Backbone as a ProteinNet text record, in pm:
[ID]
protein_1_A
[PRIMARY]
MELEDFFNECVTMVADRVTNEILKRLATVEEEDNKSEYMTFKQIQNEFFISRQTVDRRVKNRELPKIKDKGRVLFLRKDVNALFKTCSYGKVNTRKYHKIKDAV
[TERTIARY]
2999	2979.4	3034.2	3142.4	3201.8	3108	3042.2	2948.4	2830.9	2784.9	2673.8	2715.2	2836.1	2886.6	2902.2	2952.8	2969.4	2834.3	2735.9	2601.6	2543	2556.9	2505.5	2573.3	2703.2	2777.6	2729.3	2705.1	2655.3	2516.1	2431	2295.2	2299.7	2387.1	2400.8	2448.3	2546.9	2597.3	2488.6	2414	2307	2198.8	2163.3	2060.2	2105.5	2232.8	2285.1	2278.8	2317.2	2312.9	2170.3	2079.1	1939.2	1882.9	1913.8	1866.5	1920.4	2049.1	2108.8	2044.6	2018.7	1955.6	1814.1	1739.8	1603.2	1605.5	1699.2	1708.8	1745.1	1833.6	1869.1	1748.3	1672.9	1554.8	1448.3	1429.8	1333.1	1376.1	1506.1	1556	1530	1548.2	1523.5	1374.9	1289.4	1144.7	1102.7	1155.6	1123.1	1170.9	1289	1343.4	1252.1	1202.1	1112.4	978.4	931.3	804.6	814.5	933.5	951.5	958.2	975.6	984.4	846.4	847	723.5	667.6	541.5	476.7	519.6	568.1	607.1	757.4	811.4	953.4	971.1	1079	1114.8	1226.4	1263.7	1373.5	1501.8	1532.5	1655.6	1658.7	1546.9	1541.7	1561.9	1504.5	1522.6	1668.3	1730.1	1870	1960.4	1936.6	2020.6	2001.4	1879.7	1852.1	1886	1865.1	1883	2000.9	2071.8	2190.1	2159.5	2054.3	2020	2008.4	2021.8	2018.1	1873.8	1862	1729.6	1679	1770.9	1732.4	1668.8	1719.3	1660.6	1517.9	1498.1	1362.9	1271.4	1320.8	1240	1202.8	1298.3	1271.6	1164.5	1170.1	1068.6	931.3	927.9	800.6	746.9	835.2	794.5	740.4	801.9	757.2	638.4	589.4	474.2	498.7	623.6	656.6	645.3	658	653.9	558.4	444.2	349.8	400	378	418.4	295.4	315	208.6	259.6	183.4	222.2	147.1	223.9	165.6	226.3	154.1	196.8	337.6	363.4	492.6	596.6	566.3	659.5	616.5	713.2	684.1	717.8	619.6	636	604.2	658.5	634.7	596.9	507.9	471.9	589.9	623.4	738.4	724.4	603.1	585.7	610.1	572.1	597.7	747.1	814.5	959	1033.9	996.9	1063.1	1041.8	923.6	895.9	976.9	1000.3	1070.7	1222.4	1274.7	1419.1	1468.8	1409.7	1446.4	1593.4	1667.2	1808.7	1822.4	1920.3	1952.6	2091.8	2106.3	2239.1	2265.3	2386.3	2428.9	2557.9	2556.5	2676.9	2743	2665.9	2711.2	2759.7	2728	2764.5	2636.3	2618	2501.2	2526.1	2437	2458.3	2433.5	2371.3	2348.5	2473.2	2526.6	2646.9	2741.5	2861.3	2955.5	3010.8	2995.5	3047.4	2951.3	2830.7	2734.4	2720	2748.6	2744.3	2615.5	2545.8	2422.6	2432.7	2364.6	2363.5	2268.1	2307.9	2218.7	2114.3	1992.9	1883.5	1844.8
11111.3	10991.7	10867.2	10878.1	10762.3	10706	10793.3	10747.8	10673.1	10722.3	10657.7	10520.2	10510.2	10381.3	10282.8	10330.1	10245.6	10194.7	10283.9	10245.4	10139.4	10157.6	10060.4	9924.8	9926.6	9802.2	9728.4	9803.4	9742.3	9682.6	9754.6	9705.2	9578.2	9575.4	9457.4	9337.1	9356.8	9246.9	9192.4	9281	9238.2	9164.5	9215.8	9150.8	9011.6	8995.4	8864.3	8766.6	8810.4	8723.1	8680.7	8775.1	8743.9	8646.4	8668.3	8580.6	8439.1	8427	8294.5	8224.8	8297.2	8238.2	8190.9	8268.1	8230.4	8105.2	8098.7	7981.6	7856.5	7869.7	7755	7705.5	7798	7758.6	7694.7	7745.8	7685.9	7545.2	7523.9	7390.8	7291.7	7334.1	7242.2	7213.6	7311.8	7290.1	7191.3	7205.4	7112.1	6972.5	6962.4	6833.4	6764.7	6840.5	6784	6744.3	6820.7	6787.8	6659.5	6630.6	6511.3	6384.3	6395.8	6277.9	6214.3	6082.8	6007.7	6021.6	5992.3	5996.4	5876.9	5771.6	5648.7	5625.3	5549.8	5516.7	5366.4	5313.5	5173.2	5164.9	5041.5	5021.9	5086.7	5065.4	5118.7	5271.1	5334.4	5480.4	5532.8	5465.4	5506.7	5491.1	5380	5356.9	5462.1	5497.1	5594.7	5736.2	5770.4	5908.3	5936.1	5837.9	5861.2	5785.3	5704.3	5630.8	5541.1	5464.2	5368.2	5230.7	5128.1	4992	4943.1	4834.6	4774.5	4719.9	4671	4618.3	4727.2	4849	4959.6	4985.6	4984.8	5006.1	4892	4768.3	4653	4662.2	4705.4	4718.5	4824.3	4933.9	5038.6	4991.2	4909.8	4852.5	4755.4	4671.9	4573.1	4640.4	4752.6	4827.5	4919.1	4911.3	4990.8	5141.7	5180.6	5322.5	5371.2	5276.5	5309.8	5214.6	5264.8	5176.5	5145.2	5021	4980.2	4952.2	4960.4	4935.5	4828.4	4722.6	4617	4636.5	4635.1	4655.1	4553.6	4446.5	4343.7	4292.6	4258	4203.1	4306.7	4432.5	4539.9	4597.7	4636.6	4701.6	4848.6	4933.2	5077.9	5148.5	5268.5	5351.2	5490.8	5556.2	5693.3	5784.5	5871.3	5960.3	6050.5	6099.3	6190	6116.9	5988.7	5910.7	5885.9	5852.8	5826.9	5954.5	6065.9	6192.9	6231.6	6207.3	6241.1	6154.6	6029.8	5937.4	5949.6	5966	5968.2	6105.2	6209.8	6344.2	6370.6	6421.4	6451.6	6589.5	6603.8	6732.8	6771.7	6891.6	6934.9	7074.7	7094.2	7222	7262.4	7375	7426.6	7329.3	7270.4	7176.9	7044.5	7012.7	6884	6810.1	6696.2	6614.2	6538.5	6551.6	6488.1	6338.1	6287.2	6143.3	6070.9	6114.5	6053.9	6166.4	6160.2	6269.5	6270.5	6162.5	6162.8	6226.9	6255.9	6320.7	6466.1	6559.6	6700.8	6760.3	6831.6	6900.3	7045	7132.7	7274.1	7297.7	7383.8	7421.7	7517.5	7501.9	7586.4	7686
159.4	80.1	149.6	222	287.6	394	465.4	568.5	505	394.1	324.2	271.1	217.2	169.1	284.1	397.3	515	564	566.7	609.3	515.5	385.5	287.9	304.3	330	349.9	475.2	583.1	707.2	688.1	621.8	596.5	511.5	413.2	327.5	408.3	497.1	579.7	671.3	733.8	824.9	746.6	630.6	548.4	505.6	470.8	432.8	549.6	666.6	784.5	818.3	813.8	844.4	740.6	614.8	508.5	527.5	558.9	581.3	700.3	807.3	925.9	894.6	819.9	782	694.4	600.3	513.4	592.3	690.7	775.6	853.8	911.2	989.2	901.3	780.6	688.5	648.6	630.3	594.9	707.5	833.3	944.4	958.5	932.2	938.4	830.3	708.8	601.3	635.6	696.7	735.8	836.6	933	1033.2	972.2	874.4	809.6	727.7	674.3	591.8	674.9	804.3	889.2	902.4	907.6	920.7	1061.9	1076.7	1207.5	1292.7	1226.6	1295.2	1283	1379	1378.5	1397.7	1340.9	1359.5	1464.1	1499.5	1593.7	1542	1414.7	1355.6	1361.3	1329.9	1332.8	1474.3	1571.8	1711.3	1751.3	1713.1	1746	1683.6	1557.9	1489.3	1540.3	1575.7	1616.6	1762.7	1850	1993.6	2054.3	1975.3	2020.9	2140.6	2128.3	2232.9	2169.6	2249.1	2196.1	2182.1	2108.2	2090.6	2224.1	2307.5	2437.2	2523.8	2514	2589.4	2543.7	2412.9	2359.1	2402.7	2392.7	2435	2582.8	2664.3	2808.3	2834.2	2762.1	2778.6	2731.5	2628.3	2581.1	2685.4	2739.8	2840	2966	3005.1	3123.1	3093.7	2971.9	2925.6	2931	2913.5	2904	2760.2	2665.6	2523.3	2451.8	2404.6	2334.3	2193.3	2149.7	2015.6	1930.8	1800.4	1704.3	1608.9	1589.9	1496.3	1366.3	1255.9	1123.4	1027.3	999.5	904.7	934.3	1058.3	1095.1	1132.6	1114.4	1151.8	1285.6	1365.6	1492.3	1476.2	1498.9	1483.3	1614.1	1626.9	1744.7	1698.2	1770.8	1738.6	1769	1674.2	1689.2	1812.5	1839.8	1954.1	2086	2094	2215.8	2235.3	2125.7	2132.5	2170.5	2108.4	2140.3	2286	2337.3	2476.4	2572.3	2535.3	2623.7	2614.1	2493.3	2472.5	2426.8	2476.3	2434.3	2464.1	2363.1	2383.4	2444.5	2527.5	2587.8	2543.6	2489.8	2448.1	2501.2	2543.8	2597.9	2529.1	2460.5	2397.3	2301.9	2210.9	2109.2	2165.7	2290.3	2347.6	2380.3	2317.8	2344.2	2473.8	2569.5	2698	2695.5	2590.4	2581.8	2531.9	2423.2	2366.2	2326.6	2370.6	2346.8	2205.1	2131.2	1994.7	1895.1	1935.8	1848.7	1891.6	1802.4	1836.3	1783.3	1869.6	1830.5	1875.7	1804.6	1840.8	1955.9	2047.3	2155.9	2101.3	2146.4	2097.2	2204.3
[MASK]
++++++++++++++++++++++++++++++++++++++++++++++++++++++++++++++++++++++++++++++++++++++++++++++++++++++++

């Protein structure tokens, strides 16, 4: 009986860990789905820790196309991600050390 109880306890622990991991991944997928297709200057600054001057310089050099919409300047999220992609290794963001990200 002790072996059977031990086995049941192990299976329960593994099932709990797998369930928690699946829920975390689903939460990140939902978070990414809720993001808009377009980004503003402020969103780029907050997400990638770069200044507005850097974004302006990339627009001027035609590395980042901009879209004007009724006085607002927007950027396609896929273009911004491709240009300012963050790299993190072992929970250390290589762009800014004060922002911690998980390594994937």
